[in-house]
C-alpha positions as a Markdown table, in Angstrom:
| # | Residue | x | y | z |
|---|---|---|---|---|
| 1 | Met | 180.7 | 92.5 | 74.1 |
| 2 | Thr | 177.8 | 95.0 | 74.9 |
| 3 | Thr | 175.5 | 91.8 | 74.7 |
| 4 | Glu | 177.3 | 90.2 | 77.6 |
| 5 | Thr | 177.4 | 93.2 | 79.7 |
| 6 | Ser | 173.9 | 94.0 | 79.5 |
| 7 | Thr | 173.5 | 90.2 | 80.3 |
| 8 | Val | 175.3 | 90.6 | 83.6 |
| 9 | Asp | 173.3 | 93.9 | 84.3 |
| 10 | Arg | 169.7 | 91.9 | 84.4 |
| 11 | Arg | 171.2 | 89.2 | 86.1 |
| 12 | Lys | 172.1 | 91.9 | 89.2 |
| 13 | Pro | 168.3 | 92.9 | 90.0 |
| 14 | Val | 167.0 | 89.6 | 89.9 |
| 15 | Leu | 169.8 | 87.8 | 92.1 |
| 16 | Leu | 169.2 | 90.6 | 94.4 |
| 17 | Ile | 165.6 | 90.4 | 94.6 |
| 18 | Ser | 166.2 | 86.6 | 95.0 |
| 19 | Val | 167.9 | 87.1 | 98.0 |
| 20 | Val | 165.4 | 89.2 | 99.6 |
| 21 | Ala | 162.6 | 87.1 | 98.8 |
| 22 | Val | 164.4 | 83.9 | 100.6 |
| 23 | Leu | 165.5 | 86.1 | 103.8 |
| 24 | Val | 161.8 | 87.5 | 104.0 |
| 25 | Val | 160.6 | 83.8 | 103.8 |
| 26 | Ala | 163.3 | 82.7 | 106.5 |
| 27 | Ile | 162.6 | 85.3 | 109.0 |
| 28 | Val | 158.6 | 84.9 | 107.9 |
| 29 | Ala | 158.7 | 81.1 | 108.9 |
| 30 | Trp | 161.4 | 81.6 | 112.1 |
| 31 | Leu | 158.4 | 84.1 | 113.6 |
| 32 | Val | 155.3 | 81.9 | 113.1 |
| 33 | Trp | 157.0 | 78.4 | 113.4 |
| 34 | Pro | 154.8 | 77.0 | 116.2 |
| 35 | Ser | 158.4 | 76.8 | 118.8 |
| 36 | Gly | 158.0 | 74.5 | 121.9 |
| 37 | Gly | 159.6 | 77.0 | 124.0 |
| 38 | Gly | 159.3 | 75.3 | 126.8 |
| 39 | Glu | 158.8 | 76.2 | 130.9 |
| 40 | Gln | 159.7 | 79.5 | 131.6 |
| 41 | Val | 160.7 | 80.2 | 135.1 |
| 42 | Gln | 161.3 | 83.6 | 137.0 |
| 43 | Ser | 162.0 | 84.7 | 140.5 |
| 44 | Ser | 161.3 | 87.8 | 142.4 |
| 45 | Thr | 161.7 | 88.9 | 146.4 |
| 46 | Gln | 160.2 | 91.6 | 147.8 |
| 47 | Gly | 159.3 | 92.2 | 151.3 |
| 48 | Pro | 158.6 | 89.0 | 152.8 |
| 49 | Tyr | 157.7 | 87.1 | 150.3 |
| 50 | Thr | 160.3 | 85.3 | 147.5 |
| 51 | Val | 158.0 | 84.3 | 144.3 |
| 52 | Gly | 158.5 | 81.9 | 141.3 |
| 53 | Leu | 156.6 | 81.9 | 138.4 |
| 54 | Ser | 156.7 | 79.7 | 135.9 |
| 55 | Val | 154.7 | 78.7 | 132.7 |
| 56 | Val | 154.8 | 76.0 | 130.2 |
| 57 | Asp | 155.1 | 77.5 | 126.3 |
| 58 | Pro | 153.3 | 80.8 | 126.9 |
| 59 | His | 150.7 | 81.4 | 123.9 |
| 60 | Gln | 147.5 | 83.3 | 122.9 |
| 61 | Gly | 144.7 | 81.7 | 124.3 |
| 62 | Gly | 144.5 | 80.1 | 127.9 |
| 63 | Asn | 148.0 | 79.4 | 130.2 |
| 64 | Val | 148.1 | 78.2 | 133.5 |
| 65 | Phe | 150.5 | 80.0 | 135.6 |
| 66 | Ala | 152.5 | 77.9 | 138.6 |
| 67 | Leu | 153.8 | 80.1 | 141.3 |
| 68 | Thr | 155.7 | 79.3 | 144.6 |
| 69 | Val | 156.0 | 81.2 | 147.3 |
| 70 | Thr | 158.4 | 81.1 | 150.3 |
| 71 | Gly | 159.2 | 83.1 | 153.7 |
| 72 | Ala | 156.1 | 84.4 | 154.7 |
| 73 | Val | 152.4 | 82.7 | 153.6 |
| 74 | Pro | 150.1 | 84.6 | 151.9 |
| 75 | Glu | 146.3 | 84.2 | 152.2 |
| 76 | Val | 145.7 | 85.9 | 148.8 |
| 77 | Val | 147.4 | 85.4 | 145.8 |
| 78 | Thr | 146.4 | 86.9 | 142.3 |
| 79 | Val | 147.9 | 87.1 | 138.7 |
| 80 | Glu | 147.1 | 89.7 | 136.3 |
| 81 | Pro | 148.4 | 90.0 | 132.9 |
| 82 | Val | 149.0 | 93.8 | 131.6 |
| 83 | Met | 150.5 | 94.7 | 127.7 |
| 84 | Pro | 151.3 | 97.8 | 128.2 |
| 85 | Gln | 152.0 | 98.5 | 124.4 |
| 86 | Met | 148.4 | 97.4 | 123.7 |
| 87 | Gly | 146.9 | 99.2 | 126.7 |
| 88 | His | 145.7 | 96.1 | 127.4 |
| 89 | Ala | 144.8 | 94.7 | 131.4 |
| 90 | Leu | 143.1 | 91.9 | 132.4 |
| 91 | Ala | 141.0 | 91.4 | 135.2 |
| 92 | Pro | 142.9 | 89.4 | 138.2 |
| 93 | Ser | 142.7 | 86.0 | 138.3 |
| 94 | Pro | 142.9 | 83.8 | 141.5 |
| 95 | Ala | 145.7 | 81.5 | 142.1 |
| 96 | Ile | 144.6 | 78.7 | 144.1 |
| 97 | Ala | 146.7 | 76.7 | 147.1 |
| 98 | Glu | 147.6 | 73.3 | 146.1 |
| 99 | Ala | 150.2 | 72.7 | 148.7 |
| 100 | Pro | 152.0 | 75.0 | 151.2 |
| 101 | Gly | 153.6 | 77.6 | 149.2 |
| 102 | Arg | 152.3 | 76.8 | 146.1 |
| 103 | Phe | 150.0 | 78.0 | 143.7 |
| 104 | Arg | 148.5 | 77.3 | 140.7 |
| 105 | Thr | 145.7 | 79.2 | 138.1 |
| 106 | Gly | 142.8 | 78.2 | 136.1 |
| 107 | Asp | 143.4 | 79.1 | 132.2 |
| 108 | Val | 144.3 | 82.8 | 131.9 |
| 109 | Leu | 143.2 | 84.2 | 128.7 |
| 110 | Leu | 146.3 | 86.2 | 126.9 |
| 111 | Pro | 144.4 | 87.6 | 123.6 |
| 112 | Met | 147.4 | 88.2 | 121.8 |
| 113 | Ser | 150.8 | 87.3 | 121.3 |
| 114 | Gly | 153.9 | 89.9 | 122.0 |
| 115 | Gln | 155.2 | 91.4 | 125.6 |
| 116 | Trp | 153.3 | 91.0 | 128.9 |
| 117 | Glu | 153.8 | 91.7 | 132.2 |
| 118 | Ile | 152.7 | 89.2 | 134.3 |
| 119 | Thr | 151.7 | 90.9 | 138.3 |
| 120 | Val | 151.5 | 89.0 | 141.1 |
| 121 | Ser | 149.8 | 90.2 | 144.1 |
| 122 | Leu | 150.0 | 88.6 | 147.6 |
| 123 | Arg | 148.5 | 89.7 | 150.7 |
| 124 | Gly | 148.8 | 88.3 | 154.2 |
| 125 | Pro | 149.7 | 89.1 | 157.9 |
| 126 | Ser | 153.3 | 89.8 | 156.9 |
| 127 | Gly | 152.2 | 92.4 | 154.4 |
| 128 | Ser | 151.3 | 93.4 | 150.8 |
| 129 | Thr | 153.5 | 93.1 | 147.5 |
| 130 | Gln | 153.4 | 92.8 | 144.3 |
| 131 | His | 155.6 | 91.1 | 141.6 |
| 132 | Val | 156.3 | 91.6 | 137.8 |
| 133 | Phe | 157.5 | 89.5 | 135.7 |
| 134 | Pro | 157.8 | 89.8 | 131.7 |
| 135 | Leu | 155.9 | 87.6 | 129.0 |
| 136 | Leu | 157.4 | 87.0 | 125.5 |
| 137 | Val | 153.7 | 85.4 | 124.4 |
| 138 | Lys | 154.3 | 83.8 | 120.9 |
């Protein structure tokens, strides 16, 4: 009877270690698995402007931001990425008008994954505003 109990006692740690290892592998695979995150669309209204920001599958590297602006017509539109947790602030990138109320940036480099804040600044005859959009980059 002592032999049977000791065999069961030895299996418990092995089983526990196996379960923990499988969970760790599953979590790591989920975090690093390339995701087709699709298009992220957000909207903000401040002052005379309503801004819609969209980006397809935000990722480390170059990203293109599409903006729609309704309300007043801005003369200058810029996009400035900031990563507060890491103290990163990138230079503002100009958004070029494609059509009335539609703007697009060139590739905006996001050098690392994590939580970013995208500040869209607008300036025009009706005033100036800043709209801050949270963005998770994988």
